[in-house]
Structures are given as structure tokens and as C-alpha cells.
Phi, psi and omega in degrees: 000343185283128174254323185211090175305119183271129177278156174234134174255117182277126186258002189308318186282356178217281192288327177302304183283337173299315187290324185244343181242014184057034179059046191254355188295124180287151178296321182300328179282327173304313189301337181295342184234006184297322182301313182294313180300320179298328181273353190285334183106028183279153174299316172197167177241125173280111187240350193206165181093193184062231178262002183294330181297304178305313180295323173308309182287318190278323184244332188249004181051041176242142176275119184299329178290319178296319178305315184292321174304315182294313177299322182299315180295321180278350179234061189293338189270337188246143182290133173259142188237153175222159177254133182229136188265052171058231180289349170282349185047246178248009178262206187231015172211173187275150181240157180285161186308328180294323181287318179300307180306309183298314182297315179299313180301319187283324183301313183289317179300327177274001175133350182276133175264322182235129181247111173275121179247143176214157174234139187294340182257354188063029181268107187300334181292342177267358182251334187309312186289328176293319184293314189295314187291323177298313185294310181305322185272005179083014180268165170273129183251112179260117184263138183253143167269114178282111189274139177205170183236130177194172178293345182254358180257134184204168181306310188301322177298318179295319184289323175299313181297319177302319182292327177292313179298323178292322179291333184280346173115013179298142183267342178201162180240134182242130174272106187262101183256081189288342185254354185070036181270339181294125189257151182307318182286341180271331190293320183309292180309323178292316182282319178295322174306310178306317184292333178276332191276325186227143177262067184221150173299149178246127184244146181239124176237123181222167175241149183279006185318307186275349179091004182270341194300321181292319176292324175293323172306310182292321172305313184297314176306309183302324180279354169121012180301135181268326181223141177238156177257123180225167181235137172310137193309325181295339172241040179248178178067182181065227174273009173268206182259174179294155183294133180302307185305319183290318177293319182293322176289330178292326184273342183293141174067029171237168173299353183251011183316124183289333184079004183279141184279105185293329184293322179292327176290327174292326176293317183291330181298305183309316178292321178292323176306312179299315178299318185291349177298338175281352185253144170285112189254141178280163175290122178279127181211164171267134177239091181291355177301327183297332180291344175255314183283329186065019180268114181300148190299322179302317181296317178305309187297325177296314178301321183288327177291324183290324181289321182290329178292333182259011177063033182234031184304336188284354179265004187302318185290329182290324180288318175308315175292334184277331185301307180303325180293314175302318181299311182303308187290344178269358180093030180050057176292140172303147183263077173233156178305133004266357184296325182295322174292319184295313181291314181300318178291324179293317178296326174301305177309311186296320181281318181294321184276341181072005178229102186302134180055022174288330170242132177230135174282162180306320182296319179294315172302316174303318181295310180298324177292341182099008188284348177265344180129193186276123170305144178302323179229187182284136171280135182305129187300315176299321173294322175302312176301323180283343183264316184230156168265137172085191183265146173295158177278149184246353177277170177301117191309319183294338178302332190264005183262135177275148180302148189241345190301309177303312180297317177298316176302319180295324187282346177235014185317315186291341182257355187293123174240348179204152180307325184298337180298326178294323178286319177303316176299312182293328184281320185225071192302317187293303181292323179298320186292322179294317181296314180294319184296314179300317181295321184292323184279343185280000000 
């Protein structure tokens, strides 16, 4: 009966706990279910990238490279996948090409098979080097279309972007719907259009924030999606992905059967439920506000936390209303890291000061200067004049960056035990130096 087996990428080891546990899931707890997960039959497992690198160093006292090596050893049968922010790698600003090349080479050397690269602005100039480096190192490069909704975003634009990514050498395309905005009726034309535009596998990634994702996945699968992202049910729903077990069951005995062993997932589920009793878990709910505000759940929770710290929780609704206005004035950037932080912080400043753009973060100025790349739309001219003096740069941002590998190596030479330590330091200098020094002294 199977006509087109649909693959599933399990996000439990990365995006699921990043979304629901602030990226705090410990390696020792992951290892309790790796054997079952490895036998289940997944297309891939997302285990690294995103905020995991930062969190390992900052909160868990783990070497992120060692985490990857251990997971590679414990998951021998399944492809391992990571999320990379293009020229930003795993940080919040751009890095020079020599760092991009070295980081990707070491990621693949330490166990990554598939690298999903995205750029917050869908600026392909910020993806080109990552794609080239992944291919050169022998990895599979999955290039992402960051999906958002605005007056300037449409299917034709995404198809054009996909064609450009295919020409740059992408091995597959991912529709990255970080806010759960993609609706069942909209996914069909997008997927069928992509299938016609590029001869590449299409993967669909969404979050359950709005409550739409499972329905959107089903519509996407019927339209030709090859792989979907899900999370084992103890860390599914809310701002995470749809539950793996439910999607596996929904696809069973259909032309799209995933072939994944539901009994093994049930065993892993029980173990994970027990493990999570020692973690502080958020209340899982559907937040339909995102369908109007288009603000991802993680961004909303960060704004709420910032306001509570400043004893200004009563201003929350004003800031939520200010975010779309700032976004429009900045050329409708997708609200994904780091743009979600830049737009959110500016909205916060605008409301708290009562004087719009009187205070600007360094990141805000850098964005308007063009240091993050090309805005999707035109930045409001009056806002531009308020934020920066002169004209923004139009060249590829990374072209202006000096090589960093040699300089970074020299600055932490006394602590280096592996070449990966240099990359750790370059990405997160302050916390890495503390981590490396502590390891050196122990």
C-alpha cells in the first residue's frame, strides 16, 4: 500500500527541549532513551545547533563537542542533524568565512550528517558559504526557507528563493515555520510549487504554538512533503513540534506510512516521562494570539519575562501591539533569531521610554546598517535616519570581516585541548573562557 514513505525527524534532543525546557535537557538524561530512539527508524535526529551550544556551556557545564561525540556513538544507526544560523553559525552576529569553514568541518567530523542552514532575513548571501562548506566536508546541506506572513511575502518569492538555494548547491529544502503560522490551505500550493520549481526533497518544520501544525503537516504530506519534524510526546505541543507518536499513528496504513516502530516510541515515552519529573516544565497550551500578532511564542515569553523583571507587566499589551509596527518599519523581517530579539527589544524600548527610537540597541543599529544582510523589504526612511547616520552597506556583510581563527587560537592557547576549543571561544568568548579555564584547572 505504501506509495511514498514519509520520513520523520525527531527533535527531542534539540528543538523540543529548546522550546519547552529553555534548552536545559542534560546529556545523561538523553542517553536513557538513545538506544530505543536509534532503533525506531527515524529519517534523522536533530541533536545539536540552535541554542544547545550556548546552553551547554552557560548552564549545564558540558562541552557541546563532547555531547555531540557521545550522541554519535550512542546513535550509530540514524543520521544526526543540526541547525545552523548561516553566517551567524550558533551566535548572534556574523562570523568571518574562515570560522564558518572550520566550524562546519568540525561539526561533520564530530558526527553531524545533515546541516540545516537558515538566514533570518532569507538573504542567500549569508547562506552561500555555509552551503559550500557543508558540501566540501561531505555533509548533506538542507537550506531553509524562513516562513513568515507579511504584505511582501508570498509563494512566488519562496519559489524564487528555493531555486536560488538549489543553484547554490542545497541538497534539500526545508520550510521553516518557526511561529506556527503556516495554515493547511496554504501549505499545498507552497509544497506543490516547490516540487515543480526544484528537484529536491522537501522537509516541513513547524511549531504547535497556534494549534495548526498537525493539520498543516497532514496537508503538506498529501501535497508531496518528504519529511516532517516532530517531537516525542513528553516534549511536544505548545511552542514545540507536534507529537511524534500521533503523527506516526496518523500515517500508519496510509500511502505515507513512516515505518517507525510505535512500540519503541511508547517505551521511550515512558522513560522520558519519568526523567522529566525532575525538570520544571511549562504549562502546555495553544496560543492563538500568534495568528493575529505573528509573534512566536518564545518571543512573547521573553518579552513577558523582561517586563516582569522591571515591574512593568501591565505594559505587555502595549508592547505586543508595538512589535508589528516596528517590524513593518524595519522591512518585515521574519521574527526568528536574531531578528525576533532585535524587534522585540526595540518595541520594549519604544513603549517604556514613550519616545520611539530614542534608545536603540547596538544590534538594531547594525541591522539598519546592513550588517545582518539585506532586509526583506524597505526600511522606513524616517526610522533609518533616526537609527543611523549615512547609508547602509549593500555588499555581503561577511566580506568586511577579518579572519579570526588565528587570533582566537592565540588568545586561549594555554587552555586548548582540542581544535574545537578555539571555535568554542570564538563563538562565545566570555563563557567559553570560564569553561575552558575551569576544565584546565580541574
